[in-house]
C-alpha positions in Angstrom: -9.3 -14.2 -47.7 -10.1 -10.6 -46.6 -13.8 -11.1 -47.5 -14.0 -14.3 -45.6 -12.4 -12.7 -42.6 -15.1 -10.0 -42.5 -17.9 -12.5 -42.6 -16.4 -14.4 -39.7 -15.8 -11.2 -37.7 -19.4 -10.1 -38.1 -20.7 -13.5 -37.0 -18.3 -13.5 -34.0 -19.3 -10.0 -32.9 -23.0 -10.8 -33.0 -22.5 -13.9 -30.9 -20.5 -12.2 -28.2 -22.8 -9.2 -28.0 -25.5 -11.2 -26.4 -23.2 -12.9 -23.9 -22.7 -12.0 -20.3 -19.8 -9.7 -19.3 -16.6 -11.3 -20.4 -13.5 -11.4 -18.3 -10.1 -11.1 -20.0 -7.6 -13.8 -19.2 -5.5 -12.7 -16.3 -1.8 -12.0 -16.7 0.8 -14.0 -14.8 2.2 -10.9 -13.2 1.2 -7.2 -12.9 3.2 -4.1 -13.2 3.7 -1.4 -10.5 2.7 2.2 -11.1 5.2 4.4 -12.7 7.4 6.0 -10.0 7.3 3.0 -7.5 10.5 1.6 -9.0 13.5 4.0 -9.2 17.0 3.4 -10.5 19.9 3.5 -8.1 23.7 3.2 -8.3 25.1 3.0 -11.8 21.6 2.6 -13.4 20.6 6.0 -11.9 23.8 7.4 -13.4 23.0 5.9 -16.7 19.6 7.5 -16.8 21.1 10.8 -15.8 23.5 10.5 -18.8 20.5 10.0 -21.0 18.7 13.0 -19.5 21.8 15.1 -20.0 22.1 13.9 -23.6 19.9 14.4 -26.6 16.9 12.9 -25.0 16.7 15.5 -22.3 17.3 18.4 -24.7 15.3 17.7 -27.8 12.5 19.9 -26.6 15.0 22.9 -26.8 16.3 22.6 -30.3 15.0 19.5 -32.2 12.1 20.8 -34.3 10.4 17.4 -34.4 9.9 17.9 -30.7 10.2 21.7 -30.0 7.9 22.5 -32.9 5.9 19.3 -33.1 2.6 19.5 -34.8 1.3 17.5 -31.9 1.5 20.7 -29.8 0.5 23.2 -32.5 3.7 23.5 -34.4 4.5 22.6 -38.0 7.1 19.9 -37.7 6.6 16.2 -38.5 8.5 13.7 -40.6 5.8 11.2 -41.8 2.1 11.0 -42.5 2.0 8.4 -39.7 2.5 11.2 -37.2 4.5 9.3 -34.6 7.4 11.7 -34.0 5.7 13.6 -31.2 4.0 10.6 -29.6 7.2 8.6 -29.7 9.0 11.4 -27.7 6.1 11.7 -25.3 6.0 7.9 -24.6 9.7 7.9 -23.8 10.1 11.1 -21.9 7.1 10.7 -19.5 8.9 7.9 -17.6 12.3 9.5 -18.1 11.2 12.7 -16.5 9.4 11.1 -13.6 12.1 8.6 -12.8 14.7 11.4 -12.7 12.3 13.9 -11.0 13.3 16.4 -13.8 11.0 19.4 -13.4 11.5 20.7 -16.9 10.9 17.5 -18.7 7.8 16.8 -16.5 6.5 20.3 -17.4 7.0 19.6 -21.1 5.2 16.2 -21.0 2.3 17.8 -19.0 2.0 20.6 -21.6 2.0 18.0 -24.3 -0.8 16.0 -22.7 -2.8 19.1 -22.0 -2.6 20.4 -25.5 -3.6 17.0 -27.1 -6.6 16.5 -24.7 -7.6 20.2 -25.0 -7.8 19.9 -28.7 -9.7 16.6 -29.0 -12.3 17.3 -31.6 -16.0 16.6 -31.5 -15.6 13.3 -33.3 -13.2 12.0 -30.6 -10.0 12.3 -32.7 -6.8 13.0 -30.9 -3.6 14.3 -32.5 -2.1 16.7 -35.0 -4.7 16.0 -37.7 -7.3 17.9 -35.8 -8.4 21.0 -37.7 -6.4 20.0 -40.9 -7.0 18.0 -44.0 -4.3 15.4 -43.1 -5.3 11.8 -43.5 -6.3 10.1 -40.2 -4.5 6.8 -39.4 -4.8 5.2 -36.1 -1.2 4.0 -35.5 0.5 7.4 -34.5 -1.8 7.7 -31.5 -0.7 4.4 -29.8 2.6 5.7 -28.3 0.7 8.7 -27.0 -1.8 6.4 -25.3 1.0 4.5 -23.6 2.5 7.8 -22.3 -0.9 9.1 -21.1 -1.5 5.8 -19.2 1.9 6.2 -17.5 1.0 9.7 -16.4 -2.3 8.5 -14.9 -0.3 5.9 -12.9 1.9 8.6 -11.5 -0.7 11.3 -11.1 -4.1 9.7 -10.4 -5.7 13.1 -10.5 -5.4 12.9 -14.3 -7.5 9.7 -14.4 -10.9 11.1 -15.3 -9.7 13.4 -17.9 -7.5 10.9 -19.7 -9.9 8.0 -19.4 -12.8 10.2 -20.7 -10.7 11.2 -23.8 -9.7 7.6 -24.5 -13.3 6.3 -24.3 -14.4 9.0 -26.7 -11.6 8.1 -29.1 -12.5 4.3 -28.8 -16.0 5.0 -30.0 -14.6 6.8 -33.1 -12.0 4.1 -33.7 -14.6 1.4 -33.6 -16.7 3.2 -36.2 -13.7 3.8 -38.4 -12.8 0.1 -38.2 -16.3 -0.9 -39.2 -16.1 1.4 -42.2 -12.6 0.2 -43.2 -10.9 3.5 -42.3 -7.8 4.4 -40.3 -5.7 1.4 -41.2 -2.9 1.6 -43.7 0.1 -0.8 -44.0 1.9 0.4 -40.9 -1.3 0.5 -38.7 -2.0 -3.0 -40.0 1.1 -4.3 -38.3 0.9 -2.5 -35.0 -2.7 -3.1 -33.9 -1.5 -5.0 -30.8 -0.4 -1.7 -29.1 -4.0 -0.4 -29.3 -5.3 -3.7 -28.0 -3.1 -3.4 -24.9 -4.5 0.1 -24.3 -8.0 -1.2 -24.7 -7.3 -3.9 -22.2 -6.0 -1.4 -19.7 -9.4 0.4 -20.0 -11.2 -2.9 -19.8 -9.3 -4.0 -16.6 -9.4 -0.7 -14.7 -11.7 1.9 -16.3 -14.4 0.1 -18.4 -17.3 2.5 -17.6 -19.8 -0.1 -18.7 -18.3 -0.2 -22.2 -16.9 -3.7 -22.0 -18.7 -4.9 -25.1 -17.4 -2.0 -27.2 -13.9 -2.4 -25.9 -13.9 -6.1 -26.7 -15.4 -5.6 -30.1 -12.7 -3.0 -30.9 -10.0 -5.5 -29.9 -11.4 -8.1 -32.2 -11.8 -5.6 -35.1 -8.2 -4.4 -34.7 -6.9 -8.0 -34.9 -8.9 -8.8 -38.0 -8.0 -5.5 -39.7 -4.3 -6.2 -39.4 -1.5 -8.6 -40.1 -2.2 -12.2 -39.1 0.8 -12.5 -36.8 -0.1 -16.1 -35.9 0.7 -17.0 -39.5 3.6 -14.7 -40.0 5.3 -16.3 -37.0 4.4 -19.9 -37.9 7.0 -22.5 -39.0 5.2 -22.7 -42.3 5.8 -19.1 -43.3 8.6 -17.7 -41.1 11.7 -16.7 -43.1 14.8 -18.6 -42.1 17.2 -16.0 -43.6 17.4 -12.6 -45.2 14.2 -11.6 -47.0 15.3 -9.1 -49.6 15.0 -11.7 -52.4 11.9 -13.4 -51.1 8.2 -12.8 -51.9 6.1 -12.2 -48.8 3.3 -14.9 -48.9 0.8 -12.5 -47.4 1.4 -9.6 -49.8 2.3 -7.6 -46.7 6.0 -6.7 -47.0 5.9 -4.7 -43.8 5.1 -7.9 -41.8 8.8 -8.7 -42.3 9.9 -5.2 -41.1 12.2 -5.5 -38.1 10.4 -2.9 -35.9 7.0 -4.0 -36.9 7.9 -7.6 -35.9 9.4 -6.4 -32.6 6.0 -4.8 -31.8 4.2 -7.8 -33.3 5.8 -10.1 -30.8 3.2 -8.7 -28.4 0.2 -9.6 -30.6 -0.4 -13.2 -29.7 -0.2 -12.7 -25.9 -2.5 -9.6 -26.2 -4.9 -11.7 -28.4 -4.8 -14.5 -25.8 -6.3 -12.2 -23.2 -9.6 -12.0 -25.1 -9.6 -15.4 -26.9 -8.2 -17.5 -24.0 -6.9 -19.8 -26.8 -3.9 -21.8 -25.7 -2.8 -21.7 -29.4 -2.1 -18.0 -28.9 0.3 -18.7 -26.1 1.9 -21.6 -28.0 2.3 -19.3 -31.0 3.8 -16.5 -28.9 6.4 -18.9 -27.5 7.2 -20.3 -31.0 7.5 -16.8 -32.5 10.1 -15.8 -30.0 12.1 -18.9 -30.6 11.9 -18.7 -34.4 13.0 -15.1 -34.4 16.2 -15.6 -32.4 17.0 -19.0 -34.0 17.1 -17.6 -37.5 18.0 -13.9 -37.0 19.3 -13.6 -33.4 22.4 -11.7 -32.3 24.9 -12.4 -29.4 24.0 -8.9 -28.3 20.5 -10.2 -27.5 18.7 -8.5 -30.4 18.0 -9.8 -33.9 19.1 -8.6 -37.3 16.8 -6.5 -39.5 18.3 -3.7 -41.5 14.8 -2.5 -42.2 13.7 -6.1 -43.1 14.8 -9.4 -41.5 18.4 -10.0 -42.3 19.5 -13.5 -41.1 22.6 -14.4 -39.0 25.5 -12.7 -40.9 27.4 -10.5 -38.5 27.8 -7.6 -40.9 24.0 -7.1 -41.3 22.3 -4.4 -39.3 19.9 -4.1 -36.3 17.8 -1.0 -36.0 17.8 0.9 -32.7 14.0 1.2 -32.7 13.9 -2.6 -33.0 16.0 -3.0 -29.8 13.8 -0.8 -27.6 10.5 -2.2 -29.0 11.7 -5.8 -28.6 12.7 -5.0 -25.0 9.2 -3.7 -24.3 7.5 -6.6 -26.0 9.7 -9.1 -24.1 8.7 -7.6 -20.8 5.0 -7.8 -21.8 5.4 -11.4 -22.9 6.8 -12.3 -19.5 4.0 -10.5 -17.7 1.4 -12.5 -19.6 3.1 -15.9 -20.0 5.8 -16.0 -17.3 8.5 -17.8 -19.2 12.1 -17.1 -18.1 13.4 -16.9 -21.6 11.7 -13.6 -22.2 13.3 -11.9 -19.2 16.8 -13.4 -19.9 16.6 -12.1 -23.5 15.4 -8.6 -22.5 18.2 -8.2 -20.0 20.8 -9.2 -22.7 19.4 -6.6 -25.1 19.4 -3.9 -22.4 23.0 -4.5 -21.3 24.5 -5.1 -24.8 22.5 -4.1 -27.9 21.0 -0.9 -26.4 24.2 0.9 -25.2 26.2 -0.4 -28.3 24.0 1.7 -30.6 24.5 5.0 -28.7 27.5 7.1 -27.9 28.7 7.1 -24.3 27.4 10.6 -23.6 24.1 9.6 -25.3 24.2 12.6 -27.7 24.6 10.4 -30.8 23.0 7.2 -32.0 23.1 4.9 -34.9 20.2 3.8 -37.1 21.8 0.4 -37.5 24.3 -1.4 -35.4 26.4 -4.3 -36.8 27.6 -7.2 -34.7 30.9 -6.8 -36.6 31.6 -3.1 -36.9 35.1 -2.0 -37.7 34.1 1.5 -38.7 31.1 3.9 -38.6 31.0 6.0 -41.7 29.2 6.6 -45.0 29.8 3.1 -46.5 30.6 2.4 -50.1 29.3 0.1 -51.4 26.3 0.1 -49.2 26.2 -3.2 -47.1 22.5 -2.7 -46.3 19.9 -3.8 -49.0 17.1 -1.6 -47.7 18.8 1.2 -45.8 21.2 4.0 -46.7 25.0 3.8 -46.4 25.0 6.4 -43.6 23.0 4.1 -41.3 25.8 3.1 -39.0 27.1 6.6 -38.4 26.6 7.9 -34.9 24.7 11.2 -35.0 21.5 13.1 -34.4 19.3 11.4 -37.0 21.3 9.2 -39.4 19.1 7.6 -42.1 15.7 8.2 -40.5 14.7 10.4 -37.5 12.4 7.8 -35.8 15.1 6.3 -33.5 16.1 9.7 -32.2 12.6 10.2 -30.6 12.0 6.6 -29.8 15.2 5.2 -28.3 14.8 7.1 -25.0 12.1 4.7 -23.9 14.6 1.8 -23.5 16.2 2.5 -20.1 13.1 4.0 -18.4 10.8 1.1 -19.4 13.4 -1.5 -18.4 13.4 0.1 -15.0 9.7 0.4 -14.6 9.3 -3.3 -15.6 12.0 -4.5 -13.3 9.6 -5.2 -10.4 6.2 -6.9 -10.8 3.6 -8.2 -8.4 1.7 -11.5 -8.3 -1.9 -11.3 -9.6 -3.3 -10.8 -6.1 -0.7 -8.1 -5.5 0.4 -9.8 -2.3 3.8 -10.9 -3.6 6.6 -8.8 -5.1 8.9 -9.9 -7.9 12.3 -8.6 -8.9 12.5 -9.5 -12.6 15.5 -7.6 -14.0 18.7 -7.5 -12.0 20.4 -4.2 -11.2 20.5 -1.5 -8.6 17.0 -0.2 -7.6 14.9 1.5 -5.0 11.3 0.5 -4.6 8.5 2.0 -2.6 5.1 0.4 -3.1 2.0 -0.8 -1.3 0.9 -4.4 -1.6 -2.6 -5.8 -0.8 -3.7 -5.3 2.8 -2.0 -1.9 3.1 1.4 -3.6 3.2 3.9 -0.8 2.7 7.1 -2.2 1.3 10.5 -0.6 0.6 13.3 -2.5 -1.2 16.8 -1.4 -1.8 19.1 -3.4 -4.2 22.7 -2.5 -4.1 24.7 -4.1 -6.8 27.2 -3.6 -9.7 25.3 -6.2 -11.8 25.9 -6.9 -14.7 29.4 -5.7 -13.8 29.3 -7.8 -10.6 27.7 -11.0 -9.3 26.4 -9.9 -5.9 23.1 -8.3 -5.1 22.7 -6.9 -1.5 19.0 -6.6 -0.9 17.3 -4.9 2.0 13.5 -5.1 2.5 11.4 -3.1 5.0 7.8 -4.3 5.2 4.8 -3.5 7.3 3.6 -7.1 7.1 5.1 -10.5 6.0 5.0 -11.3 2.3 6.6 -13.4 -0.4 9.5 -11.8 -2.3 10.6 -13.4 -5.5 13.8 -12.8 -7.5 14.5 -14.0 -11.0 17.5 -16.3 -11.3 18.9 -16.1 -14.9 19.8 -19.4 -16.6 23.4 -18.4 -16.8 23.8 -18.5 -13.0 26.0 -21.4 -11.9 26.4 -22.3 -8.3 24.4 -19.4 -6.9 23.6 -19.0 -3.2 22.2 -16.5 -0.8 23.2 -15.4 2.7 20.7 -13.9 5.2 21.7 -11.2 7.7 21.8 -13.9 10.5 24.5 -15.8 8.5 22.2 -18.5 7.2 23.3 -19.7 3.7 20.9 -21.2 1.2 21.4 -22.6 -2.3 19.6 -21.0 -5.1 16.5 -23.1 -6.1 14.4 -21.2 -8.7 11.2 -22.4 -10.3 12.2 -24.0 -13.6 9.6 -22.2 -15.8 9.5 -18.7 -14.3 13.0 -18.6 -13.1 11.8 -17.1 -9.8 13.2 -18.0 -6.4 10.8 -17.6 -3.4 12.0 -15.8 -0.3 9.7 -15.4 2.7 10.1 -11.9 4.1 8.8 -11.0 7.6 7.5 -7.8 8.9 10.2 -5.2 9.7 13.7 -5.3 8.2 15.2 -8.2 6.3 18.5 -8.3 4.5 19.9 -11.0 2.2 22.8 -11.1 -0.2 22.4 -13.0 -3.5 25.5 -14.4 -5.2 24.9 -15.1 -8.9 28.2 -16.3 -10.4 28.4 -17.2 -14.0 30.9 -19.1 -16.3 32.4 -18.0 -19.6 30.4 -19.6 -22.3 30.7 -20.1 -26.1 27.8 -19.6 -28.5 28.2 -21.2 -32.0 27.6 -18.8 -34.9 27.9 -19.0 -38.8 31.1 -20.1 -40.6 32.3 -22.0 -37.6 32.4 -18.9 -35.5 31.4 -18.5 -31.9 30.3 -15.7 -29.5 31.8 -15.2 -26.0 29.6 -14.5 -23.1 29.7 -14.3 -19.3 26.4 -13.8 -17.5 24.3 -11.3 -19.4 27.2 -9.6 -21.1 28.5 -10.4 -24.6 32.3 -9.6 -25.0 34.0 -8.1 -28.0 37.3 -6.7 -29.2 37.1 -3.0 -28.7 39.0 -1.6 -31.7 41.3 1.5 -31.3 39.7 4.3 -33.3 39.8 7.9 -34.5 36.8 10.2 -34.5 36.0 13.0 -36.8 33.0 15.4 -36.7 31.4 15.4 -40.1 28.2 17.3 -39.3 26.9 19.5 -36.5 23.5 20.8 -35.7 23.4 24.6 -36.1 21.3 25.0 -32.9 23.1 22.5 -30.6 26.9 22.1 -30.5 26.6 18.7 -28.8 24.6 17.2 -31.6 27.2 16.0 -34.0 27.6 13.2 -36.6 30.8 11.2 -36.1 32.9 9.4 -38.6 34.8 6.6 -36.8 37.6 4.6 -38.3 40.0 2.0 -36.9 43.6 3.0 -36.0 44.7 -0.5 -34.8 44.5 -4.1 -35.7 41.1 -5.9 -35.5 41.9 -9.0 -37.7 42.4 -11.4 -34.8 41.9 -15.1 -34.1 41.6 -16.3 -30.6 42.0 -19.6 -28.9 38.4 -20.8 -28.3 39.3 -23.2 -25.5 37.4 -21.8 -22.5 40.1 -23.2 -20.2 42.5 -20.7 -21.7 40.2 -17.7 -21.1 40.3 -15.6 -18.0 37.6 -13.4 -16.5 38.7 -10.3 -14.7 36.6 -8.0 -12.4 38.4 -5.0 -10.9 35.4 -3.6 -9.1 34.6 -3.8 -5.4 31.2 -3.0 -3.9 31.8 -0.1 -1.6 29.0 0.1 1.0 29.3 2.4 4.0 25.6 1.9 4.9 22.8 -0.1 3.4 21.7 2.9 1.4 25.1 3.8 -0.1 25.1 3.4 -3.9 27.7 1.2 -5.6 30.8 2.9 -6.9 31.2 2.7 -10.7 32.4 5.4 -13.1 29.9 7.2 -15.3 29.1 6.8 -18.1 29.7 3.2 -17.5 29.3 2.2 -21.2 32.4 4.1 -22.3 35.9 3.0 -23.4 37.9 1.7 -20.4 35.1 2.3 -17.9 33.6 -1.2 -17.2 35.5 -3.1 -14.6 35.0 -6.5 -16.3 36.9 -8.1 -19.1 38.0 -11.5 -20.6 41.5 -12.1 -21.7 42.2 -14.6 -24.5 45.1 -15.9 -26.4 45.1 -14.5 -30.0 46.9 -14.1 -33.2 46.5 -11.9 -36.3 44.9 -13.5 -39.5 44.1 -12.4 -43.0 40.6 -11.1 -42.9 39.6 -8.9 -45.9 37.1 -6.0 -46.1 34.0 -6.3 -48.2 33.9 -2.6 -49.0 34.8 0.7 -47.5 35.5 -0.4 -43.9 32.9 -3.1 -43.4 34.0 -6.7 -43.1 33.4 -9.9 -45.0 32.0 -12.9 -43.3 34.5 -14.5 -40.9 37.0 -16.6 -42.9 36.7 -20.3 -42.3 39.8 -22.2 -41.1 42.2 -19.2 -41.4 45.9 -19.4 -40.5 47.8 -17.2 -38.1 50.1 -14.7 -39.7 51.7 -13.5 -36.5 52.9 -14.6 -33.1 50.5 -15.7 -30.4 49.7 -13.0 -27.8 47.0 -12.0 -25.5 44.1 -9.6 -26.2 41.4 -8.2 -23.9 37.7 -8.5 -24.7 35.3 -6.0 -23.1 31.5 -5.7 -22.9 30.0 -5.3 -26.4 27.8 -2.4 -25.2 30.9 -0.2 -24.7 32.4 -0.4 -28.2 31.5 2.3 -30.7 33.3 0.1 -33.1 34.2 -3.5 -32.3 35.2 -6.7 -33.8 32.3 -8.9 -33.0 33.3 -11.9 -35.2 36.9 -13.0 -34.6 38.7 -16.2 -35.5 39.9 -18.9 -33.1 42.6 -21.5 -33.2 43.7 -24.6 -31.3 47.0 -25.0 -29.6 47.6 -28.3 -31.3 47.3 -27.3 -35.0 47.7 -23.5 -34.7 45.1 -23.5 -37.5 42.3 -21.0 -36.7 38.6 -21.5 -36.7 36.2 -18.6 -36.6 34.9 -16.9 -33.6 32.0 -14.4 -33.3 31.7 -12.2 -30.3 
């Protein structure tokens, strides 16, 4: 198979080399430059919490950053050399969005050192001047960070673009010679393709043929994602006892697959094959059908893990899947990608990190009744310490990689139409936008909202010229409407594919209020269980707990590992009749002027802080543990062992530990069924 691929590749390259300049397929939507979209309200507070947490202080004490070999130090954790570049990719947007002088200085120093030390061959990175092996993958996050810096500081363009073109020439030669690609690089080639397409679209420097050839060679040097994500080969359950049909075990690795979800839309841009779009759509659906979580993410405790609620989801997976989903929407324009990314952001992402964002897990569980060193180990591929909240439980990668989650959600929240005449609000939340559309149309947008902790978005637009404003309407909105500042009320009527509602905005000041109510819904899960949702939020039983510090970094007192155990009951069954459930929202939008932020406590993803909850009728059941404080699968048809009462479910993202699969019962029989939250 490999030999045949090489023959086909050579023939393909020769044919295209004599063709006229090739245009990449356009994206459905385009991103705005870094800095044009800023967080506001509770979302600004959340990014401030991240900046005050471990993300904003790693450069002070965490040797993988403070003494990274990317900047002349000695520290790294893997021959892949991604620790420094992960941090750079995340902290470039974090620093710029928060206007944090120190972080911005550190990322600038990082960029300067790497570019200053590019060697004569074109190589970039910590391998320069050493005998370390040279593999391509570790550079890709650095490239993403450098592109973001160019967007914010155009004066860096020539320097960065020159270095990238020099590296591309080297990478192309390496690919021709079969160098630079090992098992990890073979799965993550799509990231480099996206970088090459940025050069092709904006800074080709008459190197279109080389850029296109390198894209093709990357694809053919790596995992065939179109086959991995096909119905014929896709695993429909946990993979630890399966044989990978491609002999590439890492093609079933959760984070590799999260990044691989970008491969087919990236490929489509240079093949223009509809099969790539069809494959991308199918891959998304297969992933969440067979491994999806009510939190929006999917299960992979290193490798794909199926639907059981006790199996794990890696934090790196969450942030990479969010980024891939944003890219998929930009290329394809299907509403399902945006809806899923928003679910991940407001559930799976905060659930894996402590409220003060100084500690994080390696793996989260949908049903997690404790966070401690488990015995026996419930994770086939990862260590028993994986669900502890700490500085670097199990592996350090998520510590340096997770901070990209919130900043990239923010920067991808607004897009433009391909002609840059229209503006799209993709993700819902509080934002401020200042950008210039085609025709020197200077536009400012302020969105005041508590969403997802509220249903109302108060939007004010100031524009130099008329334009079309689009806003995404999630599929969970029921009975939505909007009210203009003149009192006109209009029903929500979004496009069925993109989910976008079109609003004509005139020159000057326009104000409208969007009302996006949602209903409580039930999602069926394994063993007769269900999940409870309202809007983008997944609701769970937040278990009373005790916390014990079991480790502390010698250089930073805030960086601790926490052992967390339950101090109250979690073995509940609930009545799954939606008519018996009640949604509560204690928040009010306090607006003194159009520019006043919403009033929510911070950090919002902390015990007792969110203003929303769902109350349900419940009873205790017998539900055994499978080991040292991790649960068995939800029992089927359990019986109540106590009186019926009422319990409160809160957003899943708040709970450090929470019962995410609970039983349900009917009023008629009082015989419980299972319920997964």
